N, C-alpha and C positions, 0 to 999 in steps of 0.2 A: 236280558233289555226287558221284558213287561213287568216285570215286578217294581221297574224302576220307574216304569212311565204310568203304569197301570190308572192311577189315579188324578193325576194332574195333567194330563195329558187329556183331554177329552174329545173332541171331534174334530177331526183335521180338517178347516178350508182355509182353505188359503188366499185371500182378497189381493191380486194386486192393483198398486195405486190406478190411478187413471191417470193417462197417457199424457204427458205436457206436450206441448205445441211444438211446433217444427222449431226444430235448434235457428238460428240465425245463419246468415252467411258470416268468410271468415271477418270481412271486413266490418260486420253489423257487430258482431262480438267483442271484436277488439274495441270497439268505441263507445257499446251499453256495458251497463253493470246492473245487477239485480240490486230492485229495492221493494218494498213494503206498502203499500200507498191505500191512507185508510181515508174513509169519505162517510158520506150519513149512510149509507148502504154499499154492499160490493155491488151491485148492476151500479151505484152511483159513480162507486172507482173504478168498476170495469168503462165507462163511458169518458171521466174524465182522462185517464189515461189513454185513451186509444182516440181520443180526441188533440192527445200531443205526441200522438205516431207512436206511443210507446208498445210493448208486446205484450199479453198478459201469458205468465206462466201458469197460476195457479187462482183459482179464488181461493178466497177463505172467508166465509160468511162468519166464522166465530168470532171475528174481529174488525165487522163490517168491512173487507178490504180484499186486495189482491196483492199479488206479487208480480213482479212484472221488471222487464227490462227497459232500461231507460239512456237514454243519452246523454252527456253532462248538461245538454242544452234543453233536452228535454224534463229533464228532472229542474233543471231553472225557472223553465215553466209551469210547470207545477208548484215551485215554491211562490212563486208571484201571485196566483190565486186565490190562495190563501186559504184553501176549503177543504184541503187536504192534509194529513200528517203523512209525513214523508220521513223513511228509515231505510238506510243503506246499509241493505247484508252485506255479508261477507264470510267467507269460510272459517270453523270452528274448528279447533284440534285438542284434544283431552290432551294431559300431559301425564304420559303413564312411570314417568321413574320417581322417585323414590327422593319425599320433600329432606330427608336427611343423610346426614352422611355414610356413606357404606364401609365405615371403616373398622380395626381391630375389632375397636372396641362395640361397635353396635354388633358385629358378627358375636362377638364373647356373650355380648345382653342374650341372642337370640339362642346359643347355643348351651346357654344356662336358666333356661326357662326352664321352670317343672313342667312333667307333664301330666295332659290335661286327664282332670279325673275322669275313670273310668276308659280313657285309651289305652293304649299300647305301645310296647315301642317301635318305633319305624321298624321300619323294614323293605328291602329292596324289592322282593316278591310282590308284584300287582293281583287285585279279585282277575275271577275270569271278565272276561269281557261283558261278561251276562248282565252283569252290575250296572251298566252305563250304554248307551244310546251306540250302534255303530258308531265309528270315526272317520269314516269315507267318505266325502260327500257324493251327490248324485247328481250326474247330468241333467234329469227331467227337473229342476228345486230352481231352474233360469224359467218355467214356465207355469206358475202355482197355479193353482182350482180355484175355479171361481164358483162352486157350489154355492148353495145357503146354507146356514146352519139353522137346522129347526130350534124354535125356540124353546128355553131353557123351563124346565120345571118351578116351579115357586118352590120355595125353601118353607120348610117346616117348621112351627114357631114352636114346637114344642120339644123337650127334652128329649131323647133317646136315651132309652134302658140297657142298650149296650153302647159303646164307640162303633164306630160307623171308618174309623181311621183304616186306610189301606194296608192288608194284608204282607207281609215280609214274603209269604209264601214259605214252601217246606225248602227248595231249593236252598236257599239263602241262609244255609246254616250258622254261618259264623257270626249271624246278629243275635242277641242274645239278651234279655233282662238280666243276666247273672251279672255282678261285677266281678266273681272271685273266680270266673271260669270263659274269661275273653279269648278265642284264638288269637294268634298273632295279629293277622291280618281282618279284622273286626271293622265295622263301621265305626269311627269314636261318635263320642256322645255331643250334641250339638247342646251344648251346658242351657242356652238362651232360650228355651222352652221351657226349662225349669223354671229359672232366675225369674223370669214373665209368669210363669204360670198358666203356660199353654198345657202343660202336662196334665194337672189337674182336668184343664178342658175336657181334651183329649179322654180323660178314663169318662168324662158325663158325653159322650159322641159327640163332641163341637169339632168338628173338620174343615166346616168352612163350607159342604154340601149346598149347593143351591147359592151360592154366591158367586159373579165373576171379578174375577182381577185383571184390568189391563195394566199393564209394565211396557211403557213408551223409554225403549233401549237399542241396544243395538244387535237384537234380532234371537234366534235362535238357527241352531246345527239344521240342516236340512234333514238329516238321519231323523233326528227328531219328532220332523214335522211328514217328513213321510210314512214312517212307523205311527203316528198318530192316525194319519188319511187311511190305511191299511185297515186299520182296526176302528174303524168307523167311532173316534174318539171324540174329544171336543174343543181341539186346540183350532182356534182361531188369528190369524198370521199375515199379516197389512204391512208392505214395503211403502214405507212414504216418502223414497226417493228413488222409485222405480226403476233399483238395483231389483237384483233376485234375491228374494229372502234368504239368510243363513247372516251365521254370528262369527264374522272372520274376529270380531273382538275378545269376545269372552264373556266380558260383562256383562251383555242380557242376558246369558247363560246362566249365570253366578246368581244374578240378582232375582229372576225367575224361580229359582232354586228354592232358595230363601223361602221364599215366598210358599210354594207349593211342592216341594222335593218327597216323597211317600218312602225312601227305602228308610228300613226301620237301623237305627242305628245300638249300639254295646248296651243301654238301656231301655232299648223295646221302646224307644218313641223314635218316630220318624224325624226325617231330617229339615222339613219342612214346618212352617208353622202351622199353614192352614193346606195343608195335602189335598182335600178332597173338592179345592175351588175349581171352578171353570177359568180358563186363561185366553187372553187377548194380547198377542204379542205385536207388537208394535215398533217397526224397525225404523230407525230414523238416524243413527247412527253404524259409521263403518269401522274399519278394521283398527281406525288410527283414532276410534273417536271425535269424528270429524265430523261437524253437521252445518246448517246453515240455520237462522231464525225461519226461516222459507220452510226448512221442511221439516221443521219441532211443530209448526204453527198447520202445516199439512197435514200431519200425523193427528194432532190436536181436533184439526176438523173434523177427520174422519172418525175420531172416538166420538166426539160431540153427536155427529150424525149418526152413528149405530149402534149409541147406548141401550137404545131400547130393544133393537132387534136381538140384544145379547146380553141382556142384562146385565151391563156394566155398571157395579156399585163404588168400584173402588181404579182407583188410576194411582199409580207409585211413576213418578218421576224422581229418577238415582241422577239427577244430572244437575248444576251448576253453574248459573252465568256472573259472573259480575255485574253489581247495578250500575246501568251508566243513566237512568232516568231516573221520575217517579214510580211506585209499581203503577200507577194510573196508567203511566201513558205508556208502560211498555207492554210488546205486544204481547208477549211468552204470558206476564199476568195479568193481561187480560185475555186471553184466553183459557186458563186454569181458571179463573175466574166465572166465566160463563159456564164451566163443566160444573164446579162446587154447585152455582145456580139452580142448573140444571138435574142436583141432587146426584153427582158424583162427587166422594168423598178423595181427595186430592191428599196425596201422602208426597210429599217432597224431602229429600238430604237438603242438612240445613250448608253442607259444602263441606270439605275439609282444606280451609285456610287459618283455624284455628292456630293457638288459643286467642288472637287477637281478638279487638271488639272493632264491633261492626264491617263483619266476612259474613253475614249470609248472603248466601248469592239467590237469584234469579232462579227459581219462579219462588223460591220460602222465602222471601221476603214478600211476600202476597200476604197479608193479616189476615185473609178470613182462610187459609187452606193449612193443613197439620206442618208442621216443620219440625223434623229429627235431626237431634244432634246424639252425638256415641260415645259411650260408657264403655266401660269392658269391666270384668272379673274379673281381670291382671292374673291370669292364668292361676284361679284360685275360686274354683266356681262354690266351692265348699263353706267359702269362706267369706263373707259379705262385706267385712270389716275392712279388706281389701280390695272393692271393686270401688274405683277412680272414673272421673273423669276423663277423655281421651286426651291426649296434646292436640291433636287435628281437630280437632271438630270445631266447625264455624259458630259462633257467637257473634250476640246483636249489642247491641239495639239496633233496628235498621236506621236507614238517612231519614225515615219518615217518624220516629220516635217509637215504633214498635218492638216489643220486649219478642225477640224470639232466640232459642227454637222453644215451640213450646213442650216441649217432652223430647226426654232423651230413651234409648232403646240401646241396647245390646250390639256394638259395632267394633269387636276384635277378634281376629283371628274365627269367623264365620265359616260355617261348612257353606261351598255348594259346587256346583256341577260347571265342566268346561268341558269342550272337547279340546284333548294337547294335541293330537295334532293339526289343528286349526285356526285354533285360536288366540290371537297375539300377547295375551293377556298369561296363557300358558307357557308360551312359547320362552316371554323374558323371565318369567318369575319360574323356574322348575322346581324351586327349593318350596315352593308353598303347596306342593302336591302330594297328598295323601297316598298310602301305601295301598291305595283303594283306587281301582282307577277312577280315573275323572272326576275326584273328590279334590278342590281344591280350599286352601282356607286365605280367606283377604279381610282387610282391616278397611272401614270406612265409613261415611256416613250413608252410603249408598247401600249398604248392608244393612241398617239399622232403621233406615226407611224402609226396604223390603221387610225385616222384623215386623212393623208397624201396620205395612198394609197388609200383613197376614192376619195380627193381631184385629185389625177392622173385620175382619172377613168373618172372623169369627160371633162375632157383635153382633153383624149383621143375619150370621145365623142363625141367635139367639132371639134376634127381632128386628124384623125387615123393614119393621115399620119407621125404623130410626132415620131421622133427618143428618145428615153431615154436623150443621154447628152442637146435633146432640150428640153425636159423636166423637166430636172433636170435645165438647163438654166432659164427656164421663171420661175420655181418655186422663185428660188435666185431673178432674176428681180424683179421681182411682189413685195417681200415680204416687210414687215414691222419692221424695227428695231425699237427698244426701244431706246427713247433717252431722256437726262436731258431740264433741262428748257433751257441751250444755245445750245442747237438744234445738242448736242453732243454725241454719241454714248454714252448708258449709261452701256453698257455693253461689255464686247470684241467680235472680231469677233470669239474669241476660245468658248466663253458658248452661245451667239447669233445666230453664223452662220450670215448671211443676213437678219435674225428675224423674223418675227411673219408670218403665211404662209397664204396670200392672194388669195385665188382660184377665186375669181369673176377676179382679174386682169392678173391671171397665162392664165385663158382660152382664153385672148381677147390679150394676151402678142403677139408680135411678133419677140421679141427675138431670136437672132441665136447667137451661139459661144460665150457664156460667162461662161459653163462651162466644167472642165475635158481639159481646153488649156495645152500644153506640156506635155499631158498624151498618151501613145500609147499603148492597151489594146491589140491588138495582140502581138507586142512585149515582154511585160509582161506579158502573157500568156506562151509564147516557150519561155521564159527565157534568150531573148537576151539583152533585156534593162527594168530595174528598176526604179522605181522614188521615189524623196523626192519630200517635200511643200517646202513652203517659211516660214514656223516658226523654230527659235532658242529662245536659252534660254540665257538669260544674267548671267551674275558671281553672279549675287545677286540672282541669280534664277527667274526674273519672266522671261515673254514670249514677245517673239515680233513679226513683217514682217519684211522679208526682200521683196525689187522690184526687176523687172527683172536685173538689173546691181550689186543685191546683197547690196545695201545700204537700211539701216535702215529705216522703215518708221515712223516717229516722228510725229503719229496722235493718239487722243484718241481713243480705240476700238481697237486697232493695239496694245499697250504694256499694259501688264496685271501681277500683281504681285500675282496672285492667287487668292485674297478676292473677296468675296462673300457679299452682302449686301440684306438678306430676306424680311426685312421687308417695302421694299420701291417699291413702286409703279411708272412705266414711262408711257411716251407717246410713244406710237407705232404706227409711222408715216412714211406712204409709199413718204413722200415729200424729204428724206434722201437723200443728194448726194454722191455714195462713188467716192471720191477724187483721188483715185487710181483705180478704178473702181474695178474687180473682182479679180485684182494679188493674192489676198492670198488663191483663190479657182485652182492656177495654178499648175502642177508637172513639175519639173525637174528631170533630170538624176540625178540617185542615184552615190551620190561618198563619202559615208564612212565618211562623215563630220561632221555627226550629233550627235554631244557629251554633252549626256544631265545631268544636274549638276547631278541627281540622279539616273543616272546609267541605264541601261538595265534590265528586268524583269528575261530575260532568256540568257542560254548559246546556240548559234546556233546550235554545237554540241551536243549537250543534244536529247535524243529521247523521255524525261518524256511525254506525253500525253497532247497537247492543249486543252484539251476539260474537264478538269477535275475542270474550275469553270463556266461552261455554264449553264445558267438557263435560264427559259423563261420570268418568272418576280423575280422580288425582292419584297416583297412586302413592300410599303412607305403609309406613312400615310396621308390620304386627305390633299388636297392642293386648 
């Protein structure tokens, strides 16, 4: 167990969320519902809500507002004031089922897939429990510690002469760097590390040391937390919904260990992208992936307030809600903008609603942050010509005309840890457990985002002075787009953005100023200016990009008819020259001139909940 947690679980400090005010009576509860109320400031919102007799449940300074319980009459009075923004909150539930039919053909495709490079034939024998945390929950988990975490040391800016990746220890004899002598129950390779260049950085000593990554998800198992606490390591855990800190879903555990798992695989590489990072795990989703905007906002507010004390430089948000307002009106979008402005690199999953256009979720639709789509090596890691965009990866443009996602990362059959005895995902999908205790494969943009978050940690270890905009710029400038035999873009920018992640080149890139040009986050948050992107829709329903003069860019990859070929692989080439630069990532002052043929999916005057379709994961078949 120690060899799995020795590096990525760092000092166990479990901070419970602030208690919510006393629950209303049964009569009041039946008549009231939850709302998010925004005003000129948090205290202004508090006074206004109290004036109409509402009950404050959470103060949310990150969006200058509060969450409150209001009766219909009280909500009507607030609307009449005209001085507040009012959003109805409601439960949200993730969808765990597959998005495709599980018929005989699908099962046959799964059975016929080739064995992973370096992996071995499956066995019914599992590895000893020492390779995974204990799977029994502990009664003490309901009373998390409130001890203070010591300030992390600043990362070194010098390249280390020897790798500092965590040791696999002598007792883990089943992991070896030799592909020719791998025991049957060895840990399979996380091929994504090699595909993005993280293996070469690991050989140079880059493993995320000195960087803190926050993961807003469904938590971690209590046994992992207690292990970190007992061994005085560096994990900070916070429950944003007031429930005991745990992970009954498994999604949070899997995503977190994609970022930072130090277990060594068959090729000698750690499974995690940045196994040396410090972790802050923030729980906002329950076993079923259910949460609310209020809970997510409470989590984001806590992260903003505690970023300096914990040196939080990266935030991973692997969930998506379908947009029901412009990005500048959505409270979660506003919150991640505040974090970006405060110096936190926010990495969001694009969503698993692809391949149709305009399926980017919240908060990935926020123009400033890094939104990640998913590609797959198609079970052929040594043959890049077979790699392709996944069929589920959500695509742009956003409803404000921004090209999303900015980048793709491996999101097919990614290896991570879950507790098989408590995680709902593990119970629902036992066939995706590997023959090594606690390891599961999952596919999705959630995993792709986690790979980018780990990669950002490597960049910040190499150069702690990087700003979020510069990190985004260098990720895009070093990416490898998929190109066809004629060296033309094989997928549109709406599908692949700048291309596949290449973290090795991103670490050594010197590019600046190529991301978020034309945007002003301070004005956006202040409400004095909002922005649209360069994407438009033609009369025939296709999408295109315009340059700074408003002229259409008539170039392959900038024109898209919403088509998708899932069975084709392409060369991912870092030698492609963007003739028009990164104009497709620029922003322009919003002019209400974006008229999409399929119309908007919302009415700005409505106060329906923007949270009713949010999910930390929509289960998809492995790709």
